[in-house]
C-alpha positions as CSV (number, residue, x, y, z in Angstrom):
1,M,-70.9,-18.0,19.3
2,N,-71.6,-21.5,20.6
3,K,-72.8,-24.5,18.6
4,R,-76.4,-24.0,19.7
5,G,-76.4,-20.4,18.4
6,H,-75.0,-21.5,15.0
7,V,-77.6,-24.2,14.7
8,L,-80.5,-21.8,15.7
9,N,-79.3,-19.2,13.2
10,A,-79.0,-21.8,10.4
11,V,-82.5,-23.2,11.1
12,L,-84.1,-19.7,11.2
13,L,-82.3,-18.6,8.1
14,S,-83.3,-21.8,6.3
15,V,-87.0,-21.4,7.1
16,G,-86.9,-17.8,5.9
17,L,-85.2,-18.8,2.7
18,A,-87.7,-21.6,2.1
19,I,-90.7,-19.4,2.6
20,L,-89.2,-16.8,0.2
21,L,-88.7,-19.6,-2.4
22,E,-92.0,-21.3,-1.8
23,P,-94.4,-18.7,-0.4
24,A,-97.5,-20.8,-0.9
25,L,-97.1,-22.5,2.5
26,D,-98.0,-25.9,1.0
27,P,-96.2,-29.2,1.1
28,G,-93.6,-27.7,-1.3
29,T,-92.7,-25.2,1.3
30,L,-92.0,-28.0,3.9
31,E,-89.9,-29.8,1.2
32,S,-87.9,-26.6,0.6
33,V,-87.4,-26.2,4.4
34,V,-85.9,-29.6,4.7
35,A,-83.8,-29.3,1.5
36,I,-82.3,-26.0,2.6
37,T,-82.0,-26.6,6.4
38,V,-79.7,-29.6,6.2
39,P,-76.9,-28.1,4.1
40,V,-77.1,-24.7,5.7
41,T,-76.8,-26.2,9.2
42,L,-73.9,-28.4,8.1
43,G,-72.2,-25.4,6.6
44,A,-72.8,-23.4,9.7
45,L,-71.2,-26.1,11.9
46,F,-68.3,-27.2,9.6
47,P,-65.8,-24.5,10.5
48,D,-65.9,-25.7,14.1
49,V,-64.9,-29.2,13.2
50,D,-61.3,-28.1,13.7
51,T,-61.8,-28.4,17.5
52,A,-61.3,-32.2,17.0
53,F,-57.9,-32.0,15.3
54,G,-56.5,-28.5,15.3
55,R,-56.5,-25.2,17.1
56,H,-60.0,-23.8,17.0
57,R,-60.3,-20.5,15.0
58,K,-57.0,-21.1,13.4
59,T,-57.3,-24.3,11.3
60,L,-60.6,-23.8,9.4
61,H,-61.6,-20.2,10.1
62,N,-59.9,-18.8,7.1
63,L,-60.7,-17.6,3.6
64,P,-59.3,-20.7,1.7
65,V,-61.8,-22.9,3.5
66,L,-64.6,-20.5,2.7
67,A,-63.5,-20.6,-1.0
68,L,-63.8,-24.4,-0.9
69,F,-67.3,-24.2,0.3
70,V,-68.2,-21.6,-2.3
71,A,-67.1,-24.2,-4.9
72,F,-69.5,-26.9,-3.5
73,P,-72.6,-25.7,-5.4
74,F,-70.7,-26.3,-8.7
75,V,-69.4,-29.7,-7.6
76,F,-72.4,-31.1,-5.6
77,G,-75.8,-30.0,-6.7
78,N,-77.4,-31.1,-3.4
79,L,-75.2,-29.0,-1.3
80,E,-75.9,-25.7,-2.9
81,Y,-76.8,-24.0,0.4
82,V,-73.7,-25.1,2.4
83,W,-71.9,-21.9,1.5
84,I,-74.7,-19.8,3.1
85,G,-74.2,-21.7,6.4
86,V,-70.4,-21.2,6.3
87,L,-70.8,-17.5,5.5
88,T,-73.2,-17.0,8.3
89,H,-70.8,-18.8,10.6
90,Y,-68.1,-16.3,9.8
91,C,-70.4,-13.3,10.0
92,L,-71.8,-14.3,13.4
93,L,-68.3,-15.2,14.6
94,Y,-66.9,-11.7,14.0
95,T,-70.0,-9.8,15.1
96,S,-70.4,-11.5,18.5
């Protein structure tokens, strides 16, 4: 899957999650969309950062990197959705 596909998936997933969390469709829903979209999109794109310094799909496409991102919610409260983006990256990678 290319970068555009990962971003599109992350944005659609984020909007869906925000609507589930704030179904009233008021300003709180928009706030949730923004709060969720940024970390999910960053998480979906992070495993591809290895193209700049390593062999793509070898350096960061592995379980230890996924484990690091699962730990992010416990370390950084504002990045609680990063792991969802990373997980969807791996799921979409192996299904496409």
